[in-house]
Structure formats: C-alpha cells, structure tokens
VEXDREN-2710 file (C-alpha; in Angstrom, 1 decimal):
% VEXDREN-2710
k/r/px/py/pz
1/MET/122.2/78.9/-118.9
2/SER/123.8/80.0/-122.2
3/ARG/121.3/81.6/-124.6
4/ALA/121.4/82.3/-128.3
5/LEU/119.2/84.5/-130.4
6/ILE/118.1/83.0/-133.7
7/VAL/117.0/85.6/-136.2
8/VAL/114.9/83.9/-138.9
9/ASP/114.7/85.1/-142.5
10/VAL/114.6/88.9/-142.1
11/GLN/115.3/89.3/-145.8
12/ASN/114.2/91.8/-148.4
13/ASP/111.9/89.4/-150.2
14/PHE/109.9/88.8/-147.0
15/CYS/109.6/92.5/-146.1
16/GLU/107.5/95.2/-147.7
17/GLY/108.3/95.6/-151.4
18/GLY/109.6/92.0/-151.7
19/SER/108.3/89.2/-153.8
20/LEU/106.7/87.4/-150.8
21/ALA/106.3/90.3/-148.3
22/VAL/104.9/89.9/-144.8
23/ASP/103.2/93.1/-143.5
24/GLY/105.3/94.5/-140.7
25/GLY/108.6/92.9/-142.0
26/GLY/110.5/96.2/-141.9
27/ALA/109.3/96.9/-138.4
28/VAL/110.5/93.5/-137.3
29/ALA/113.9/94.3/-138.7
30/ARG/114.0/97.5/-136.7
31/SER/112.7/95.8/-133.5
32/ILE/115.4/93.1/-133.7
33/THR/118.0/95.8/-134.1
34/ASP/116.6/97.5/-131.0
35/LEU/116.6/94.2/-129.1
36/VAL/120.1/93.3/-129.9
37/GLY/121.8/96.7/-130.3
38/THR/124.1/97.5/-133.1
39/ASP/127.2/96.8/-131.0
40/ARG/125.8/94.0/-128.9
41/GLY/127.2/95.8/-125.9
42/ALA/124.4/94.7/-123.4
43/ALA/125.5/91.0/-123.9
44/ARG/121.9/89.8/-123.6
45/TYR/122.9/86.8/-125.8
46/ASP/126.0/84.7/-125.8
47/VAL/125.7/84.2/-129.5
48/VAL/123.4/85.7/-132.2
49/VAL/122.8/83.7/-135.4
50/ALA/120.6/84.4/-138.4
51/THR/119.0/82.2/-141.1
52/LYS/118.4/83.0/-144.7
53/ASP/116.3/81.4/-147.4
54/TRP/119.0/80.8/-150.0
55/HIS/117.4/79.2/-153.1
56/VAL/119.7/78.0/-155.9
57/ASP/117.3/75.6/-157.4
58/PRO/114.6/74.6/-155.0
59/GLY/112.6/72.6/-157.6
60/PRO/108.8/72.6/-157.1
61/HIS/109.1/75.0/-154.2
62/PHE/108.8/77.8/-156.8
63/ALA/105.5/77.8/-158.5
64/ALA/105.5/77.1/-162.3
65/ALA/104.8/80.4/-164.1
66/ASP/101.8/78.9/-166.0
67/VAL/100.2/77.7/-162.8
68/GLY/101.0/80.1/-160.1
69/PRO/101.6/79.6/-156.4
70/ASP/99.2/77.8/-154.0
71/PHE/100.9/79.4/-151.0
72/VAL/101.0/76.0/-149.2
73/ASP/103.5/74.0/-151.2
74/THR/104.5/76.4/-154.0
75/TRP/105.5/80.0/-153.8
76/PRO/106.5/82.9/-156.0
77/VAL/110.2/83.1/-156.8
78/HIS/111.9/84.6/-153.7
79/CYS/115.3/84.8/-152.0
80/VAL/117.3/83.5/-154.9
81/ALA/120.9/83.0/-153.8
82/ASP/123.1/86.1/-154.0
83/SER/120.1/88.3/-155.1
84/ASP/119.0/91.6/-153.5
85/GLY/115.9/89.8/-152.4
86/ALA/117.9/87.3/-150.4
87/ALA/119.9/90.0/-148.6
88/PHE/119.0/91.0/-145.0
89/HIS/116.7/94.0/-144.7
90/PRO/118.8/97.1/-144.4
91/ASP/117.2/98.0/-141.0
92/LEU/118.5/94.7/-139.6
93/ALA/121.7/96.3/-138.4
94/ILE/123.1/93.7/-136.0
95/ALA/126.4/91.8/-135.7
96/VAL/125.8/88.0/-136.1
97/ASP/128.2/85.2/-135.3
98/GLU/127.0/83.0/-138.1
99/VAL/124.5/82.8/-140.9
100/PHE/122.8/79.6/-141.8
101/LEU/121.6/79.2/-145.4
102/LYS/118.6/76.9/-146.0
103/GLY/116.7/75.8/-149.0
104/ARG/119.5/75.7/-151.7
105/HIS/117.9/72.8/-153.6
106/THR/114.7/72.0/-151.7
107/ALA/111.9/73.7/-149.8
108/SER/113.0/74.5/-146.3
109/TYR/111.2/76.2/-143.5
110/THR/113.5/75.6/-140.6
111/GLY/116.9/77.0/-139.8
112/PHE/117.9/73.5/-138.6
113/ASP/117.9/72.4/-142.2
114/GLY/120.6/75.0/-143.0
115/GLY/124.3/74.9/-143.2
116/ALA/126.7/77.6/-142.0
117/SER/127.6/80.1/-144.6
118/GLY/131.3/79.5/-143.9
119/ASP/130.9/75.7/-144.0
120/GLU/127.7/74.3/-145.2
121/SER/128.4/70.9/-143.6
122/VAL/127.9/72.6/-140.1
123/SER/124.3/72.5/-139.0
124/LEU/122.7/75.1/-136.7
125/GLY/122.1/72.5/-134.0
126/ASP/125.7/71.3/-134.0
127/TRP/127.0/74.9/-134.1
128/LEU/124.9/75.9/-131.1
129/ARG/125.9/72.7/-129.1
130/ALA/129.6/73.4/-129.9
131/ARG/129.2/76.7/-128.1
132/ASP/127.4/75.1/-125.1
133/ILE/124.1/76.9/-125.9
134/ASP/121.1/75.3/-124.1
135/ALA/118.5/78.0/-124.6
136/VAL/117.3/79.9/-127.7
137/ASP/115.0/82.9/-128.4
138/VAL/113.6/82.9/-131.9
139/VAL/112.5/86.0/-133.8
140/GLY/111.9/87.0/-137.3
141/LEU/109.7/86.1/-140.3
142/ALA/107.2/84.7/-140.6
143/THR/105.6/83.6/-137.3
144/ASP/103.4/81.1/-139.0
145/HIS/106.0/79.6/-141.3
146/CYS/109.8/79.7/-140.8
147/VAL/109.7/81.0/-137.2
148/ARG/107.3/78.2/-136.3
149/ALA/109.3/75.5/-137.9
150/THR/112.6/76.7/-136.5
151/ALA/111.3/77.0/-133.0
152/LEU/109.7/73.6/-133.2
153/ASP/113.0/72.0/-134.4
154/ALA/114.9/73.9/-131.6
155/ALA/112.6/72.5/-129.0
156/ALA/112.8/69.0/-130.5
157/ALA/116.6/69.3/-130.5
158/GLY/116.5/69.8/-126.7
159/PHE/117.0/73.6/-126.5
160/ASP/114.9/75.5/-124.0
161/THR/113.0/77.6/-126.6
162/ALA/111.1/80.9/-126.6
163/VAL/109.5/82.9/-129.4
164/LEU/109.6/86.6/-128.8
165/LEU/106.3/87.7/-130.4
166/ASP/107.1/91.5/-130.4
167/HIS/109.9/90.7/-132.8
168/CYS/108.0/88.5/-135.3
169/ALA/105.3/89.1/-137.9
170/GLY/102.9/86.5/-139.3
171/VAL/101.4/86.1/-142.8
172/ALA/97.8/85.7/-141.8
173/PRO/95.9/85.8/-138.5
174/ASN/94.4/82.3/-138.7
175/THR/97.7/80.6/-139.6
176/THR/99.5/82.6/-137.0
177/GLU/97.0/81.6/-134.3
178/ALA/97.3/78.0/-135.3
179/ALA/101.1/78.3/-135.2
180/LEU/101.0/79.8/-131.7
181/GLU/98.8/77.0/-130.4
182/GLU/101.2/74.4/-131.9
183/LEU/104.2/76.1/-130.3
184/THR/102.6/76.3/-126.9
185/ALA/101.5/72.6/-127.2
186/ALA/105.3/71.8/-127.9
187/GLY/106.3/73.5/-124.6
188/ILE/107.7/76.6/-126.3
189/SER/107.4/79.8/-124.3
190/LEU/105.7/82.7/-126.0
191/ARG/106.9/86.0/-124.7
END
C-alpha cells in the first residue's frame, strides 16, 4: 500500500500569534517535523504534501469589519496570499513534494478543493492517484475544521484514511469531539 502524508494548513496565521490562532499550533508544527524528519530519510511516506489557505479574495469568508466574524461562516482576515500569515510556520521544517493552495476566491476547508502550487488545474486527489497512492495520513490544523474536511474528502475519494491525533490541534473541545465522532462514523481511523 502506497501511503501519503497530508499536512493541513500549518501556517503562521493558524499558530500562536496569528490572526486565527489555534492553541498548540506551534507544537503541531514541531511534532510533524519530528514525524517526517527534516531529510525524510526514514521513508515512512511515499509522498508528503501540504495544503495552505491561500486567500486572494474569498468574498464573504472574511467578516465585514463593521460586523465582525461569527466563526462559523465568517472569519477574521487570515492567510492572505503571499503574506507572512500564509507562510508555513517556521518550525514546520520538512520537505514536501507539492503544496496545494485552497480558498483563492471562496471559503475552502478541504485540501481536495485546492490546486497544486505549480499548476492550479491539478487537484490533490488527481495528484495522489497519479502516484498510485491508496492510503493517506492527515495531520495539521485544525482538527475540527480543515483537518476534518480534508480527511472526510480523502475517504470519500476512496483513500484509506487515518488522522494522526498527536499531530493535530483543534479549536475547541466540543467541536473537536464532534469532528472525531464524524470521522469515526465515516470509517476514518484515528491514531
């Protein structure tokens, strides 16, 4: 079985000090680096990919300044394309085979909406299938939002899917618990 690691949205804006920070984001960056290794010498994964929120003009995904975010459908400005907030956290020190950018002009919670940074017409699912990947491990931020959505889409696309909980952080306990129940119900392994 060929396995990929999907690293979801370990970006400065989602880590401590960012505009939409998740507690433990920096620790997740370090744990993923420990998992993969800076040189990928252990060859635990056939390929390693990462996703990024990459907002150019996501419309109502960003809350209007005079209204403020509801943290369900509208959010503070975050991960603006080419900004420091959209950059990977500096403690995520791994080599990736491709980066998939999502949310250029809409809200997007799943890496399967994204296009490859080298050719945005190439989707994550197609990219993985072209490399004969049949299993994925999903890690990153946040468990109850983009990790959840990416893992659900991976399973729906036919990949044997696991979420590695030691390498994720959630926004809130109640939404994280609900996400874990949903993932389990979808047949996704939680490790």
